[in-house]
PyMOL Python script that loads the backbone (N, CA, C, O; Angstrom):
from pymol import cmd

cmd.read_pdbstr("""\
ATOM      1  N   UNK A   1      88.025 102.458  88.122  1.00  0.00           N
ATOM      2  CA  UNK A   1      88.685 101.291  88.604  1.00  0.00           C
ATOM      3  C   UNK A   1      87.936 100.727  89.004  1.00  0.00           C
ATOM      4  O   UNK A   1      88.712  99.786  89.171  1.00  0.00           O
ATOM      5  N   UNK A   2      86.408 100.090  89.623  1.00  0.00           N
ATOM      6  CA  UNK A   2      85.882  99.536  89.740  1.00  0.00           C
ATOM      7  C   UNK A   2      85.483  98.378  88.794  1.00  0.00           C
ATOM      8  O   UNK A   2      85.534  97.170  89.023  1.00  0.00           O
ATOM      9  N   UNK A   3      85.060  99.047  87.633  1.00  0.00           N
ATOM     10  CA  UNK A   3      85.075  98.114  86.292  1.00  0.00           C
ATOM     11  C   UNK A   3      86.799  97.220  86.039  1.00  0.00           C
ATOM     12  O   UNK A   3      86.601  96.162  85.440  1.00  0.00           O
ATOM     13  N   UNK A   4      87.600  97.338  86.210  1.00  0.00           N
ATOM     14  CA  UNK A   4      88.912  96.889  85.938  1.00  0.00           C
ATOM     15  C   UNK A   4      89.126  95.574  86.720  1.00  0.00           C
ATOM     16  O   UNK A   4      89.591  94.548  86.224  1.00  0.00           O
ATOM     17  N   UNK A   5      88.719  95.731  88.044  1.00  0.00           N
ATOM     18  CA  UNK A   5      88.512  94.864  89.073  1.00  0.00           C
ATOM     19  C   UNK A   5      87.342  93.857  89.156  1.00  0.00           C
ATOM     20  O   UNK A   5      87.323  92.968  90.008  1.00  0.00           O
ATOM     21  N   UNK A   6      86.677  93.976  88.532  1.00  0.00           N
ATOM     22  CA  UNK A   6      85.505  92.869  88.150  1.00  0.00           C
ATOM     23  C   UNK A   6      86.166  92.347  87.125  1.00  0.00           C
ATOM     24  O   UNK A   6      86.419  91.150  87.258  1.00  0.00           O
ATOM     25  N   UNK A   7      86.545  92.875  86.101  1.00  0.00           N
ATOM     26  CA  UNK A   7      86.944  92.402  85.124  1.00  0.00           C
ATOM     27  C   UNK A   7      88.300  91.164  85.055  1.00  0.00           C
ATOM     28  O   UNK A   7      88.567  90.197  84.342  1.00  0.00           O
ATOM     29  N   UNK A   8      88.838  91.767  86.089  1.00  0.00           N
ATOM     30  CA  UNK A   8      89.788  91.059  86.632  1.00  0.00           C
ATOM     31  C   UNK A   8      89.825  89.790  87.297  1.00  0.00           C
ATOM     32  O   UNK A   8      90.740  88.968  87.253  1.00  0.00           O
ATOM     33  N   UNK A   9      88.651  89.704  87.970  1.00  0.00           N
ATOM     34  CA  UNK A   9      87.966  88.366  88.935  1.00  0.00           C
ATOM     35  C   UNK A   9      87.510  87.784  88.128  1.00  0.00           C
ATOM     36  O   UNK A   9      87.518  86.564  88.291  1.00  0.00           O
ATOM     37  N   UNK A  10      87.053  88.185  87.199  1.00  0.00           N
ATOM     38  CA  UNK A  10      86.592  87.020  85.857  1.00  0.00           C
ATOM     39  C   UNK A  10      87.566  86.207  85.277  1.00  0.00           C
ATOM     40  O   UNK A  10      87.151  85.482  84.372  1.00  0.00           O
ATOM     41  N   UNK A  11      88.698  86.137  85.544  1.00  0.00           N
ATOM     42  CA  UNK A  11      89.921  85.875  84.960  1.00  0.00           C
ATOM     43  C   UNK A  11      89.933  84.584  85.854  1.00  0.00           C
ATOM     44  O   UNK A  11      89.873  84.677  87.080  1.00  0.00           O
ATOM     45  N   UNK A  12      90.039  82.978  84.991  1.00  0.00           N
ATOM     46  CA  UNK A  12      90.284  82.145  86.035  1.00  0.00           C
ATOM     47  C   UNK A  12      91.669  81.813  86.664  1.00  0.00           C
ATOM     48  O   UNK A  12      92.789  82.045  86.210  1.00  0.00           O
ATOM     49  N   UNK A  13      91.268  81.155  87.935  1.00  0.00           N
ATOM     50  CA  UNK A  13      92.348  81.105  88.777  1.00  0.00           C
ATOM     51  C   UNK A  13      93.861  80.296  88.277  1.00  0.00           C
ATOM     52  O   UNK A  13      95.027  80.443  88.643  1.00  0.00           O
ATOM     53  N   UNK A  14      93.117  79.271  87.136  1.00  0.00           N
ATOM     54  CA  UNK A  14      94.091  78.850  86.565  1.00  0.00           C
ATOM     55  C   UNK A  14      95.341  79.567  85.363  1.00  0.00           C
ATOM     56  O   UNK A  14      96.449  79.220  84.953  1.00  0.00           O
ATOM     57  N   UNK A  15      94.583  80.510  85.173  1.00  0.00           N
ATOM     58  CA  UNK A  15      95.305  81.688  84.393  1.00  0.00           C
ATOM     59  C   UNK A  15      96.097  82.561  85.045  1.00  0.00           C
ATOM     60  O   UNK A  15      97.201  82.865  84.594  1.00  0.00           O
ATOM     61  N   UNK A  16      95.559  83.117  86.314  1.00  0.00           N
ATOM     62  CA  UNK A  16      95.784  84.113  87.347  1.00  0.00           C
ATOM     63  C   UNK A  16      97.111  83.744  87.652  1.00  0.00           C
ATOM     64  O   UNK A  16      98.165  84.357  87.483  1.00  0.00           O
ATOM     65  N   UNK A  17      96.839  82.483  88.199  1.00  0.00           N
ATOM     66  CA  UNK A  17      97.924  82.032  89.267  1.00  0.00           C
ATOM     67  C   UNK A  17      99.576  82.314  88.655  1.00  0.00           C
ATOM     68  O   UNK A  17     100.417  83.043  89.181  1.00  0.00           O
ATOM     69  N   UNK A  18      99.734  81.483  87.366  1.00  0.00           N
ATOM     70  CA  UNK A  18     100.877  81.445  86.349  1.00  0.00           C
ATOM     71  C   UNK A  18     101.497  83.336  86.284  1.00  0.00           C
ATOM     72  O   UNK A  18     102.535  83.967  86.487  1.00  0.00           O
ATOM     73  N   UNK A  19     100.427  83.521  85.973  1.00  0.00           N
ATOM     74  CA  UNK A  19     100.953  85.165  85.900  1.00  0.00           C
ATOM     75  C   UNK A  19     101.713  85.923  86.708  1.00  0.00           C
ATOM     76  O   UNK A  19     102.764  86.537  86.525  1.00  0.00           O
ATOM     77  N   UNK A  20     100.639  85.700  88.110  1.00  0.00           N
ATOM     78  CA  UNK A  20     101.413  86.160  89.173  1.00  0.00           C
ATOM     79  C   UNK A  20     102.776  86.125  89.456  1.00  0.00           C
ATOM     80  O   UNK A  20     103.612  87.028  89.487  1.00  0.00           O
ATOM     81  N   UNK A  21     102.887  84.482  89.731  1.00  0.00           N
ATOM     82  CA  UNK A  21     104.152  83.834  90.163  1.00  0.00           C
ATOM     83  C   UNK A  21     105.171  84.272  89.066  1.00  0.00           C
ATOM     84  O   UNK A  21     106.317  84.173  89.504  1.00  0.00           O
ATOM     85  N   UNK A  22     105.118  84.761  87.679  1.00  0.00           N
ATOM     86  CA  UNK A  22     106.212  85.127  86.641  1.00  0.00           C
ATOM     87  C   UNK A  22     106.258  86.790  86.945  1.00  0.00           C
ATOM     88  O   UNK A  22     107.418  87.198  86.997  1.00  0.00           O
ATOM     89  N   UNK A  23     105.290  87.771  87.144  1.00  0.00           N
ATOM     90  CA  UNK A  23     105.429  88.972  87.414  1.00  0.00           C
ATOM     91  C   UNK A  23     106.525  89.157  89.050  1.00  0.00           C
ATOM     92  O   UNK A  23     107.429  89.949  89.316  1.00  0.00           O
ATOM     93  N   UNK A  24     105.805  87.860  89.965  1.00  0.00           N
ATOM     94  CA  UNK A  24     106.906  87.815  91.416  1.00  0.00           C
ATOM     95  C   UNK A  24     108.341  87.643  91.235  1.00  0.00           C
ATOM     96  O   UNK A  24     109.268  88.260  91.760  1.00  0.00           O
ATOM     97  N   UNK A  25     108.352  86.494  90.225  1.00  0.00           N
ATOM     98  CA  UNK A  25     109.861  86.255  89.741  1.00  0.00           C
ATOM     99  C   UNK A  25     110.613  86.970  89.132  1.00  0.00           C
ATOM    100  O   UNK A  25     111.833  86.813  89.169  1.00  0.00           O
ATOM    101  N   UNK A  26     109.799  88.242  88.196  1.00  0.00           N
ATOM    102  CA  UNK A  26     110.330  88.861  87.713  1.00  0.00           C
ATOM    103  C   UNK A  26     111.109  90.522  88.263  1.00  0.00           C
ATOM    104  O   UNK A  26     112.087  91.146  87.852  1.00  0.00           O
ATOM    105  N   UNK A  27     110.123  90.769  89.338  1.00  0.00           N
ATOM    106  CA  UNK A  27     110.295  91.513  90.263  1.00  0.00           C
ATOM    107  C   UNK A  27     111.588  91.102  90.949  1.00  0.00           C
ATOM    108  O   UNK A  27     112.640  91.689  90.695  1.00  0.00           O
ATOM    109  N   UNK A  28     111.534  90.316  91.631  1.00  0.00           N
ATOM    110  CA  UNK A  28     112.680  89.803  92.645  1.00  0.00           C
ATOM    111  C   UNK A  28     114.101  89.752  91.894  1.00  0.00           C
ATOM    112  O   UNK A  28     115.129  90.199  92.402  1.00  0.00           O
ATOM    113  N   UNK A  29     114.042  89.200  90.723  1.00  0.00           N
ATOM    114  CA  UNK A  29     115.157  89.196  90.296  1.00  0.00           C
ATOM    115  C   UNK A  29     115.821  90.769  89.610  1.00  0.00           C
ATOM    116  O   UNK A  29     116.970  91.210  89.581  1.00  0.00           O
ATOM    117  N   UNK A  30     114.665  91.253  89.169  1.00  0.00           N
ATOM    118  CA  UNK A  30     115.137  92.901  88.796  1.00  0.00           C
ATOM    119  C   UNK A  30     115.516  93.393  89.678  1.00  0.00           C
ATOM    120  O   UNK A  30     116.316  94.308  89.482  1.00  0.00           O
ATOM    121  N   UNK A  31     115.152  93.055  91.060  1.00  0.00           N
ATOM    122  CA  UNK A  31     115.670  94.033  92.728  1.00  0.00           C
ATOM    123  C   UNK A  31     117.136  94.191  92.298  1.00  0.00           C
ATOM    124  O   UNK A  31     117.704  95.217  91.923  1.00  0.00           O
ATOM    125  N   UNK A  32     117.614  92.969  92.433  1.00  0.00           N
ATOM    126  CA  UNK A  32     119.473  92.754  92.360  1.00  0.00           C
ATOM    127  C   UNK A  32     119.577  91.832  91.534  1.00  0.00           C
ATOM    128  O   UNK A  32     120.538  91.132  91.854  1.00  0.00           O
ATOM    129  N   UNK A  33     119.050  91.445  90.572  1.00  0.00           N
ATOM    130  CA  UNK A  33     119.846  90.865  89.216  1.00  0.00           C
ATOM    131  C   UNK A  33     120.341  89.628  89.733  1.00  0.00           C
ATOM    132  O   UNK A  33     121.313  89.163  89.136  1.00  0.00           O
ATOM    133  N   UNK A  34     119.822  88.892  90.860  1.00  0.00           N
ATOM    134  CA  UNK A  34     120.263  87.476  91.393  1.00  0.00           C
ATOM    135  C   UNK A  34     119.205  86.412  91.353  1.00  0.00           C
ATOM    136  O   UNK A  34     118.021  86.496  91.680  1.00  0.00           O
ATOM    137  N   UNK A  35     120.144  85.005  90.704  1.00  0.00           N
ATOM    138  CA  UNK A  35     119.157  84.080  90.822  1.00  0.00           C
ATOM    139  C   UNK A  35     118.641  83.300  92.309  1.00  0.00           C
ATOM    140  O   UNK A  35     117.674  82.570  92.529  1.00  0.00           O
ATOM    141  N   UNK A  36     120.073  83.958  93.471  1.00  0.00           N
ATOM    142  CA  UNK A  36     119.774  83.116  94.500  1.00  0.00           C
ATOM    143  C   UNK A  36     118.442  83.864  95.444  1.00  0.00           C
ATOM    144  O   UNK A  36     117.838  83.216  96.299  1.00  0.00           O
ATOM    145  N   UNK A  37     118.122  85.305  95.127  1.00  0.00           N
ATOM    146  CA  UNK A  37     117.095  85.975  95.480  1.00  0.00           C
ATOM    147  C   UNK A  37     115.415  85.164  95.130  1.00  0.00           C
ATOM    148  O   UNK A  37     114.350  85.143  95.747  1.00  0.00           O
ATOM    149  N   UNK A  38     115.875  84.590  93.872  1.00  0.00           N
ATOM    150  CA  UNK A  38     114.692  84.106  93.013  1.00  0.00           C
ATOM    151  C   UNK A  38     114.473  82.639  94.210  1.00  0.00           C
ATOM    152  O   UNK A  38     113.620  82.363  95.054  1.00  0.00           O
ATOM    153  N   UNK A  39     115.684  81.995  93.737  1.00  0.00           N
ATOM    154  CA  UNK A  39     115.215  80.925  94.673  1.00  0.00           C
ATOM    155  C   UNK A  39     114.906  80.791  96.487  1.00  0.00           C
ATOM    156  O   UNK A  39     114.293  79.900  97.075  1.00  0.00           O
ATOM    157  N   UNK A  40     115.563  81.994  97.043  1.00  0.00           N
ATOM    158  CA  UNK A  40     114.941  81.861  98.131  1.00  0.00           C
ATOM    159  C   UNK A  40     113.596  82.553  98.057  1.00  0.00           C
ATOM    160  O   UNK A  40     113.373  82.542  99.268  1.00  0.00           O
ATOM    161  N   UNK A  41     112.690  83.060  97.614  1.00  0.00           N
ATOM    162  CA  UNK A  41     111.627  83.531  97.218  1.00  0.00           C
ATOM    163  C   UNK A  41     110.600  82.345  96.921  1.00  0.00           C
ATOM    164  O   UNK A  41     109.422  82.356  97.279  1.00  0.00           O
ATOM    165  N   UNK A  42     111.205  81.356  96.238  1.00  0.00           N
ATOM    166  CA  UNK A  42     110.662  80.060  95.956  1.00  0.00           C
ATOM    167  C   UNK A  42     110.664  79.626  97.409  1.00  0.00           C
ATOM    168  O   UNK A  42     109.722  79.847  98.170  1.00  0.00           O
ATOM    169  N   UNK A  43     111.773  78.999  97.747  1.00  0.00           N
ATOM    170  CA  UNK A  43     111.701  78.430  99.297  1.00  0.00           C
ATOM    171  C   UNK A  43     110.639  79.032 100.115  1.00  0.00           C
ATOM    172  O   UNK A  43     109.689  78.317 100.434  1.00  0.00           O
ATOM    173  N   UNK A  44     110.678  80.112 100.448  1.00  0.00           N
ATOM    174  CA  UNK A  44     109.949  80.679 101.344  1.00  0.00           C
ATOM    175  C   UNK A  44     108.376  80.662 101.401  1.00  0.00           C
ATOM    176  O   UNK A  44     107.605  80.717 102.360  1.00  0.00           O
ATOM    177  N   UNK A  45     108.153  80.560  99.966  1.00  0.00           N
ATOM    178  CA  UNK A  45     106.755  80.494  99.283  1.00  0.00           C
ATOM    179  C   UNK A  45     106.256  79.244  99.672  1.00  0.00           C
ATOM    180  O   UNK A  45     105.166  79.151 100.237  1.00  0.00           O
ATOM    181  N   UNK A  46     107.363  77.725  99.274  1.00  0.00           N
ATOM    182  CA  UNK A  46     107.164  76.394  99.705  1.00  0.00           C
ATOM    183  C   UNK A  46     106.826  76.288 100.858  1.00  0.00           C
ATOM    184  O   UNK A  46     105.926  75.525 101.210  1.00  0.00           O
ATOM    185  N   UNK A  47     107.768  77.351 101.987  1.00  0.00           N
ATOM    186  CA  UNK A  47     107.360  76.789 103.455  1.00  0.00           C
ATOM    187  C   UNK A  47     105.983  77.048 103.923  1.00  0.00           C
ATOM    188  O   UNK A  47     105.253  76.353 104.630  1.00  0.00           O
ATOM    189  N   UNK A  48     105.725  78.571 103.199  1.00  0.00           N
ATOM    190  CA  UNK A  48     104.506  78.937 103.616  1.00  0.00           C
ATOM    191  C   UNK A  48     103.308  78.094 103.293  1.00  0.00           C
ATOM    192  O   UNK A  48     102.312  78.086 104.016  1.00  0.00           O
ATOM    193  N   UNK A  49     103.404  77.485 102.349  1.00  0.00           N
ATOM    194  CA  UNK A  49     102.702  76.357 101.679  1.00  0.00           C
ATOM    195  C   UNK A  49     102.604  75.581 102.629  1.00  0.00           C
ATOM    196  O   UNK A  49     101.570  75.589 103.297  1.00  0.00           O
ATOM    197  N   UNK A  50     103.490  74.850 102.883  1.00  0.00           N
ATOM    198  CA  UNK A  50     103.515  73.674 103.591  1.00  0.00           C
ATOM    199  C   UNK A  50     103.055  74.094 105.423  1.00  0.00           C
ATOM    200  O   UNK A  50     102.335  73.476 106.208  1.00  0.00           O
ATOM    201  N   UNK A  51     103.685  75.139 105.559  1.00  0.00           N
ATOM    202  CA  UNK A  51     102.775  75.784 107.239  1.00  0.00           C
ATOM    203  C   UNK A  51     101.338  75.550 107.146  1.00  0.00           C
ATOM    204  O   UNK A  51     100.653  74.841 107.883  1.00  0.00           O
ATOM    205  N   UNK A  52     100.866  76.452 105.836  1.00  0.00           N
ATOM    206  CA  UNK A  52      99.021  76.353 105.666  1.00  0.00           C
ATOM    207  C   UNK A  52      98.720  75.269 105.480  1.00  0.00           C
ATOM    208  O   UNK A  52      97.579  75.095 105.907  1.00  0.00           O
ATOM    209  N   UNK A  53      99.340  73.956 104.842  1.00  0.00           N
ATOM    210  CA  UNK A  53      98.592  73.096 104.962  1.00  0.00           C
ATOM    211  C   UNK A  53      98.377  72.064 106.120  1.00  0.00           C
ATOM    212  O   UNK A  53      97.663  71.070 106.254  1.00  0.00           O
ATOM    213  N   UNK A  54      99.580  72.919 107.142  1.00  0.00           N
ATOM    214  CA  UNK A  54      99.520  71.842 108.692  1.00  0.00           C
ATOM    215  C   UNK A  54      98.838  72.844 109.857  1.00  0.00           C
ATOM    216  O   UNK A  54      98.873  72.718 111.082  1.00  0.00           O
ATOM    217  N   UNK A  55      98.207  73.883 109.038  1.00  0.00           N
ATOM    218  CA  UNK A  55      97.562  75.041 109.891  1.00  0.00           C
ATOM    219  C   UNK A  55      97.939  75.596 110.653  1.00  0.00           C
ATOM    220  O   UNK A  55      97.245  76.075 111.550  1.00  0.00           O
ATOM    221  N   UNK A  56      99.571  75.756 110.517  1.00  0.00           N
ATOM    222  CA  UNK A  56     100.322  76.657 111.625  1.00  0.00           C
ATOM    223  C   UNK A  56      99.871  78.158 111.469  1.00  0.00           C
ATOM    224  O   UNK A  56     100.184  78.739 110.429  1.00  0.00           O
ATOM    225  N   UNK A  57      99.131  78.841 112.471  1.00  0.00           N
ATOM    226  CA  UNK A  57      98.941  80.240 112.308  1.00  0.00           C
ATOM    227  C   UNK A  57     100.384  80.859 112.389  1.00  0.00           C
ATOM    228  O   UNK A  57     101.406  80.236 112.678  1.00  0.00           O
ATOM    229  N   UNK A  58     100.260  82.540 112.002  1.00  0.00           N
ATOM    230  CA  UNK A  58     101.428  83.108 111.754  1.00  0.00           C
ATOM    231  C   UNK A  58     101.885  83.889 112.871  1.00  0.00           C
ATOM    232  O   UNK A  58     103.053  84.275 112.926  1.00  0.00           O
ATOM    233  N   UNK A  59     101.255  84.081 113.538  1.00  0.00           N
ATOM    234  CA  UNK A  59     100.782  84.836 114.800  1.00  0.00           C
ATOM    235  C   UNK A  59     102.091  84.443 115.932  1.00  0.00           C
ATOM    236  O   UNK A  59     103.121  85.088 116.130  1.00  0.00           O
ATOM    237  N   UNK A  60     101.652  83.181 116.562  1.00  0.00           N
ATOM    238  CA  UNK A  60     102.528  82.323 117.201  1.00  0.00           C
ATOM    239  C   UNK A  60     104.157  81.976 116.419  1.00  0.00           C
ATOM    240  O   UNK A  60     105.196  81.832 117.062  1.00  0.00           O
ATOM    241  N   UNK A  61     104.065  81.910 115.222  1.00  0.00           N
ATOM    242  CA  UNK A  61     105.307  81.986 114.943  1.00  0.00           C
ATOM    243  C   UNK A  61     106.072  83.272 114.649  1.00  0.00           C
ATOM    244  O   UNK A  61     107.303  83.276 114.677  1.00  0.00           O
ATOM    245  N   UNK A  62     105.487  84.168 114.418  1.00  0.00           N
ATOM    246  CA  UNK A  62     105.952  85.813 114.139  1.00  0.00           C
ATOM    247  C   UNK A  62     106.430  86.100 115.895  1.00  0.00           C
ATOM    248  O   UNK A  62     107.358  86.872 116.137  1.00  0.00           O
ATOM    249  N   UNK A  63     105.807  85.507 116.830  1.00  0.00           N
ATOM    250  CA  UNK A  63     105.924  86.165 118.160  1.00  0.00           C
ATOM    251  C   UNK A  63     106.991  85.052 118.609  1.00  0.00           C
ATOM    252  O   UNK A  63     107.919  85.440 119.318  1.00  0.00           O
ATOM    253  N   UNK A  64     106.938  83.890 118.300  1.00  0.00           N
ATOM    254  CA  UNK A  64     108.359  83.016 118.407  1.00  0.00           C
ATOM    255  C   UNK A  64     109.493  83.457 118.005  1.00  0.00           C
ATOM    256  O   UNK A  64     110.486  83.351 118.724  1.00  0.00           O
ATOM    257  N   UNK A  65     109.540  84.010 116.827  1.00  0.00           N
ATOM    258  CA  UNK A  65     110.448  84.466 116.433  1.00  0.00           C
ATOM    259  C   UNK A  65     111.258  85.750 116.588  1.00  0.00           C
ATOM    260  O   UNK A  65     112.471  85.844 116.404  1.00  0.00           O
ATOM    261  N   UNK A  66     110.462  86.680 116.935  1.00  0.00           N
ATOM    262  CA  UNK A  66     110.691  87.992 117.688  1.00  0.00           C
ATOM    263  C   UNK A  66     111.032  87.867 119.274  1.00  0.00           C
ATOM    264  O   UNK A  66     111.974  88.556 119.667  1.00  0.00           O
ATOM    265  N   UNK A  67     110.539  87.276 119.962  1.00  0.00           N
ATOM    266  CA  UNK A  67     110.455  86.797 121.730  1.00  0.00           C
ATOM    267  C   UNK A  67     111.859  85.896 122.105  1.00  0.00           C
ATOM    268  O   UNK A  67     112.595  86.085 123.074  1.00  0.00           O
ATOM    269  N   UNK A  68     112.004  84.861 121.045  1.00  0.00           N
ATOM    270  CA  UNK A  68     112.792  83.951 121.229  1.00  0.00           C
ATOM    271  C   UNK A  68     114.437  84.680 121.094  1.00  0.00           C
ATOM    272  O   UNK A  68     114.781  85.798 120.709  1.00  0.00           O
ATOM    273  N   UNK A  69     115.136  83.640 121.534  1.00  0.00           N
ATOM    274  CA  UNK A  69     117.053  84.195 121.126  1.00  0.00           C
ATOM    275  C   UNK A  69     117.026  84.301 120.149  1.00  0.00           C
ATOM    276  O   UNK A  69     118.038  84.640 119.537  1.00  0.00           O
TER     277      UNK A  69
END
""", "prot")
cmd.dss("prot")
cmd.show_as("cartoon", "prot")
cmd.util.cbc("prot")
cmd.orient("prot")
Protein backbone atom coordinates (compact mmCIF):
# COMPACT_ATOMS: atom_id res chain seq x y z
CA UNK A 1 0.00 0.00 0.00
CA UNK A 2 2.92 2.37 0.58
CA UNK A 3 3.75 2.39 -3.11
CA UNK A 4 0.21 3.46 -3.96
CA UNK A 5 0.37 6.37 -1.47
CA UNK A 6 3.72 7.49 -2.88
CA UNK A 7 2.28 7.53 -6.39
CA UNK A 8 -0.75 9.44 -5.10
CA UNK A 9 1.50 12.10 -3.60
CA UNK A 10 3.12 12.69 -6.98
CA UNK A 11 -0.18 13.87 -8.49
CA UNK A 12 -0.24 17.64 -8.74
CA UNK A 13 -2.54 19.57 -6.43
CA UNK A 14 -4.24 21.26 -9.38
CA UNK A 15 -5.54 17.86 -10.54
CA UNK A 16 -6.12 16.28 -7.14
CA UNK A 17 -8.24 19.07 -5.60
CA UNK A 18 -11.05 19.03 -8.23
CA UNK A 19 -11.18 15.23 -8.07
CA UNK A 20 -11.62 15.35 -4.29
CA UNK A 21 -14.40 17.94 -4.64
CA UNK A 22 -16.23 15.81 -7.21
CA UNK A 23 -16.01 12.69 -5.05
CA UNK A 24 -17.25 14.64 -2.01
CA UNK A 25 -20.23 16.00 -3.95
CA UNK A 26 -21.07 12.54 -5.31
CA UNK A 27 -20.86 11.04 -1.82
CA UNK A 28 -23.05 13.69 -0.21
CA UNK A 29 -25.63 13.50 -2.98
CA UNK A 30 -25.75 9.70 -2.95
CA UNK A 31 -26.37 9.62 0.81
CA UNK A 32 -29.87 11.15 0.55
CA UNK A 33 -30.33 12.26 -3.09
CA UNK A 34 -30.82 15.87 -2.04
CA UNK A 35 -29.21 18.90 -3.64
CA UNK A 36 -29.78 20.80 -0.40
CA UNK A 37 -27.16 18.59 1.25
CA UNK A 38 -24.67 19.41 -1.52
CA UNK A 39 -25.34 23.13 -1.06
CA UNK A 40 -24.97 22.76 2.69
CA UNK A 41 -21.64 21.00 2.20
CA UNK A 42 -20.45 23.80 -0.07
CA UNK A 43 -21.60 26.44 2.44
CA UNK A 44 -19.84 24.74 5.34
CA UNK A 45 -16.71 24.40 3.21
CA UNK A 46 -16.86 28.09 2.33
CA UNK A 47 -17.35 29.03 5.97
CA UNK A 48 -14.40 26.84 6.95
CA UNK A 49 -12.24 28.50 4.31
CA UNK A 50 -13.17 31.99 5.52
CA UNK A 51 -12.50 31.04 9.15
CA UNK A 52 -9.13 29.55 8.18
CA UNK A 53 -8.20 32.77 6.35
CA UNK A 54 -9.24 34.82 9.40
CA UNK A 55 -7.01 32.58 11.55
CA UNK A 56 -9.82 31.42 13.82
CA UNK A 57 -8.95 28.32 15.78
CA UNK A 58 -11.46 25.45 15.84
CA UNK A 59 -11.12 24.71 19.58
CA UNK A 60 -12.61 28.02 20.88
CA UNK A 61 -15.43 27.81 18.34
CA UNK A 62 -16.25 24.26 19.39
CA UNK A 63 -16.14 25.17 23.09
CA UNK A 64 -18.45 28.13 22.46
CA UNK A 65 -20.86 25.91 20.54
CA UNK A 66 -20.95 23.25 23.24
CA UNK A 67 -20.94 25.48 26.33
CA UNK A 68 -23.07 28.33 24.98
CA UNK A 69 -26.83 28.51 25.21
